[in-house]
C-alpha atoms as an extended CHARMM CRD file, in Angstrom:
* protein
*
        61  EXT
         1         1  UNK       CA              0.0000000000        0.0000000000        0.0000000000  PROA      1               0.0000000000
         2         2  UNK       CA              3.0110000000        2.3020000000       -0.1000000000  PROA      2               0.0000000000
         3         3  UNK       CA              2.3850000000        2.9640000000       -3.7830000000  PROA      3               0.0000000000
         4         4  UNK       CA             -0.9440000000        4.7590000000       -3.2670000000  PROA      4               0.0000000000
         5         5  UNK       CA              0.5060000000        7.8560000000       -1.5310000000  PROA      5               0.0000000000
         6         6  UNK       CA              3.1930000000        8.0300000000       -4.2120000000  PROA      6               0.0000000000
         7         7  UNK       CA              0.5720000000        7.9590000000       -6.9680000000  PROA      7               0.0000000000
         8         8  UNK       CA             -1.4880000000       10.6340000000       -5.2030000000  PROA      8               0.0000000000
         9         9  UNK       CA              1.5450000000       12.9030000000       -4.9400000000  PROA      9               0.0000000000
        10        10  UNK       CA              2.4660000000       12.3040000000       -8.5950000000  PROA      10              0.0000000000
        11        11  UNK       CA             -1.0770000000       13.0360000000       -9.7540000000  PROA      11              0.0000000000
        12        12  UNK       CA             -1.1560000000       16.2750000000       -7.7470000000  PROA      12              0.0000000000
        13        13  UNK       CA              2.1420000000       17.3160000000       -9.3300000000  PROA      13              0.0000000000
        14        14  UNK       CA              0.8470000000       16.5650000000      -12.8400000000  PROA      14              0.0000000000
        15        15  UNK       CA             -2.4310000000       18.4060000000      -12.1540000000  PROA      15              0.0000000000
        16        16  UNK       CA             -0.4550000000       21.3760000000      -10.8410000000  PROA      16              0.0000000000
        17        17  UNK       CA              1.6230000000       21.3790000000      -14.0140000000  PROA      17              0.0000000000
        18        18  UNK       CA             -1.5140000000       21.4890000000      -16.1630000000  PROA      18              0.0000000000
        19        19  UNK       CA             -2.8830000000       24.3020000000      -14.0020000000  PROA      19              0.0000000000
        20        20  UNK       CA              0.3160000000       26.3150000000      -14.4130000000  PROA      20              0.0000000000
        21        21  UNK       CA              0.2670000000       25.7250000000      -18.1890000000  PROA      21              0.0000000000
        22        22  UNK       CA             -3.3680000000       26.8630000000      -18.3910000000  PROA      22              0.0000000000
        23        23  UNK       CA             -2.7120000000       30.0110000000      -16.3720000000  PROA      23              0.0000000000
        24        24  UNK       CA              0.3490000000       30.7840000000      -18.4900000000  PROA      24              0.0000000000
        25        25  UNK       CA             -1.6010000000       30.3280000000      -21.7480000000  PROA      25              0.0000000000
        26        26  UNK       CA             -4.5280000000       32.4190000000      -20.5880000000  PROA      26              0.0000000000
        27        27  UNK       CA             -2.2920000000       35.2710000000      -19.4290000000  PROA      27              0.0000000000
        28        28  UNK       CA             -0.4270000000       35.2770000000      -22.7400000000  PROA      28              0.0000000000
        29        29  UNK       CA             -3.7110000000       35.7160000000      -24.6410000000  PROA      29              0.0000000000
        30        30  UNK       CA             -4.1130000000       32.2360000000      -26.0670000000  PROA      30              0.0000000000
        31        31  UNK       CA             -7.8860000000       32.3000000000      -25.5740000000  PROA      31              0.0000000000
        32        32  UNK       CA             -8.5860000000       35.9400000000      -26.5200000000  PROA      32              0.0000000000
        33        33  UNK       CA             -9.9670000000       35.3830000000      -30.0360000000  PROA      33              0.0000000000
        34        34  UNK       CA            -13.5940000000       34.4100000000      -29.5440000000  PROA      34              0.0000000000
        35        35  UNK       CA            -14.9000000000       35.6250000000      -32.9180000000  PROA      35              0.0000000000
        36        36  UNK       CA            -12.8170000000       33.8240000000      -35.5570000000  PROA      36              0.0000000000
        37        37  UNK       CA            -13.5750000000       30.1720000000      -34.6460000000  PROA      37              0.0000000000
        38        38  UNK       CA            -17.3120000000       30.7090000000      -35.0510000000  PROA      38              0.0000000000
        39        39  UNK       CA            -17.0070000000       32.1740000000      -38.5670000000  PROA      39              0.0000000000
        40        40  UNK       CA            -14.0420000000       30.1680000000      -39.8420000000  PROA      40              0.0000000000
        41        41  UNK       CA            -16.2230000000       27.6110000000      -41.6230000000  PROA      41              0.0000000000
        42        42  UNK       CA            -17.8490000000       30.3700000000      -43.7120000000  PROA      42              0.0000000000
        43        43  UNK       CA            -14.6340000000       31.2150000000      -45.5580000000  PROA      43              0.0000000000
        44        44  UNK       CA            -13.2670000000       29.1270000000      -48.4290000000  PROA      44              0.0000000000
        45        45  UNK       CA             -9.9450000000       27.3910000000      -48.0720000000  PROA      45              0.0000000000
        46        46  UNK       CA             -7.1360000000       29.0070000000      -50.0010000000  PROA      46              0.0000000000
        47        47  UNK       CA             -5.6010000000       26.5830000000      -52.4920000000  PROA      47              0.0000000000
        48        48  UNK       CA             -2.3140000000       27.0430000000      -54.2600000000  PROA      48              0.0000000000
        49        49  UNK       CA             -1.3660000000       26.0610000000      -57.7810000000  PROA      49              0.0000000000
        50        50  UNK       CA              0.8070000000       23.2510000000      -56.4400000000  PROA      50              0.0000000000
        51        51  UNK       CA             -2.0560000000       21.6140000000      -54.5760000000  PROA      51              0.0000000000
        52        52  UNK       CA             -4.4010000000       21.9840000000      -57.5810000000  PROA      52              0.0000000000
        53        53  UNK       CA             -1.9660000000       20.2380000000      -59.9250000000  PROA      53              0.0000000000
        54        54  UNK       CA             -1.2710000000       17.5920000000      -57.2900000000  PROA      54              0.0000000000
        55        55  UNK       CA             -4.9570000000       16.7850000000      -56.8480000000  PROA      55              0.0000000000
        56        56  UNK       CA             -5.5680000000       16.4100000000      -60.6020000000  PROA      56              0.0000000000
        57        57  UNK       CA             -2.6390000000       14.0440000000      -61.1130000000  PROA      57              0.0000000000
        58        58  UNK       CA             -3.8350000000       11.6080000000      -58.4520000000  PROA      58              0.0000000000
        59        59  UNK       CA             -7.2460000000       10.9390000000      -59.9810000000  PROA      59              0.0000000000
        60        60  UNK       CA             -8.0170000000        7.3360000000      -60.8290000000  PROA      60              0.0000000000
        61        61  UNK       CA             -8.9990000000        6.5050000000      -64.3940000000  PROA      61              0.0000000000
């Protein structure tokens, strides 16, 4: 039963690491853009000439 306290301590350390990472990301503005994700699907994807020629060469006959 000596493993259980070790696992509890390790899980608290990991949870604390995730909490620190979340606080760091939120203070750096990672979650500031609330408008773009909701309208992103409205815009067309930009395709380049290279991807257009690549997609036409891989068609099956």
